[in-house]
N, C-alpha and C positions, 0 to 999 in steps of 0.2 A: 474589681475595684477600678474606678475610673480615675484618670489622672487629670487634674485641673492645671491651669497655667500657674497657679500659686505653688504647685508641687514641682515645677520645672525651674532649672537653674541654668544660667549661662556659664561659660567657662570661667569668666571672671568671678562670678558669684560662688561657684564651686571652689575656685582657688582660695577665695577669702574665707570660706567656711572650713576648709581642710588644711590650709597652710601650705598646700602644694602649689608649685608654680604652674602656669598654663602649659609651659613646655613639658613638665613632668606629666601632667594630665594627658597631653597628646601622646607622649611616649607610652604611658600605661595603656592607652587605647590601642596604639600600634602593636603592643606586645600582648594584646587580648587579655588584659588583667581585670577588666570590668566584668561584673557578673552578667550584665545585659548589654546588648549592642548599644552603642552611643547613637542616639537619634540626631537628626538634623532638622532645623526648621525650614520654612519655605525658601529661604535664601541661602541655605547650606551651612548655617552656623550650628555648632554642636549644642545639643540640649541634653541636660542631665536631670536625673530624678533625685528626689530627697533620699531615697534608699542608697544612692551612690555615695552620699556623704558618709553613712555608717560603714559601708564596705571599704571606703578609702581610709577611714580611721583604723580599721583592722589591718589593711595593707600597710599603712604607715607604721603601726606597731610591729608588724612582722619584719619590715625593712629595718626599722630602728634596732631590732633585736638581732640583726645580722642574717636573716633568712635570705638566701640567694633568690634572684628573680626567677630562676628556673623552677625553684621549689614553690614560690608563690604562684607561678603560672600553673603548675601541677595542681596545687590546692584549688585555684580558681576553676580549673577544668573539672575537678571532682565535684565542687559545689554546683557548678552549672549542670552537671550530669544528673543531679537530683538524688533521690533516695536510693539506698542500696550499696553505697560505697563509704558509709560512715566509718567502717573499720580502717579503710585506707587513709581517710582524712585524719583519723585519730593516730595512726601509726606515723604519718608525716609530721604531725604536731609534736608527738612524743619524741621523735628523733631530733627535731629542732630544739626541744626543751633540753635534751641531753647535751647538745652542742652548746647551748646557752649556759648551762650549769658548769661545763668545763671551762668555758671562757670566763665566767664570773670567778671561778676558783683561781684561774691564772691572773686575772686582774686584781683580785684580793691579795694574792702573794706579791704582785708588783706594787700595790699600794703600800703594803707593809714594808717593802724594801725602800720605797721613797720616804716613808715615815721615819725609818731608821736613819737615813741620810740626813733628813731635816734635824733630827735630834742631835746627831753628831756635829752638824754645822752650828746649831744653836749653842751647844755645850762649848765648842771650840771658841766661838765668838765671845761667849759669856766669861770664859776663863782667860781670854786674851791670847789664845794660842791658835790663830787662824791659819797657821802654815800648812797643815795637812788635815783639815777637818773631815776628810773622806775616810780616814783611818782611825782605828781605836788605839789605845796605848801600846799594843803589840804590833802595830803596823798592818793589822788586818783590815781588809776592805769592809768586812762586816755585812755583806749581803749574800744571802744564799743564792747560788746560781739558778737560773731559770731551768725548768724541765726541758728535756729534749722535745722538739716539736716534730710531729709526724706530718708528712705532706707538705712541708714548707722547706725551702732551701735555707740552710743554716748560713749565717753571715760568717765571713772569714774570721779566724781567731786573731786577736790583737797580738802583735809581736813586739810592740814598743817602737818599731821603726816607722817613721813618718814617710809617707809617699810624697814625692814631688809632682805637682800637677803643672803641666806646662803646655 
C-alpha cells in the first residue's frame, strides 16, 4: 500500500487528532512507543501516518487505565516483532486487566465511604446538628478501614497530636 501526502500528518495535526501534546508525542517517540519509526520530511520535521492515530488511541487507553510505560513499551515491542508472540501479548493484557479490576474494587469501596460521609453530613445539616457530622449517634466514624496495601508504603498512623512545622 502506498502512502499519499493526504495520509501524512504533522505533529500539530497528530496532536489535534489524539489530544496528546506535541511534547508527549516527542516523548513517546523517544521511548520507542510508536509501532513504526517516525519519519522526517525534507527539512527534518516529524511526519506521522494515519495508522499512528489509532495506535496512539490505544496507548492513551492503556495509560489512562494505569499501565506503566515500561509495560506499554513491552507491548509495543511485541506488536512490532509480529506474529508468534500473541500469547505474550495476551498475558500482558490479562495481567493489566487484573490490576485494573483490583484498582476498580478499591475505588468502589472508597466511593462508598465518601457516599456514607455525604449522607452523614446531609443528615446532620438537615437535622440542625452539624457539630459532628462525621460520626453516627454512637460516635463511630462509620467508614470501613481501607485494605492493607502491598507494595506501597503505609502512611503513619494518626495519633491525634499535631506536628508543628517551623
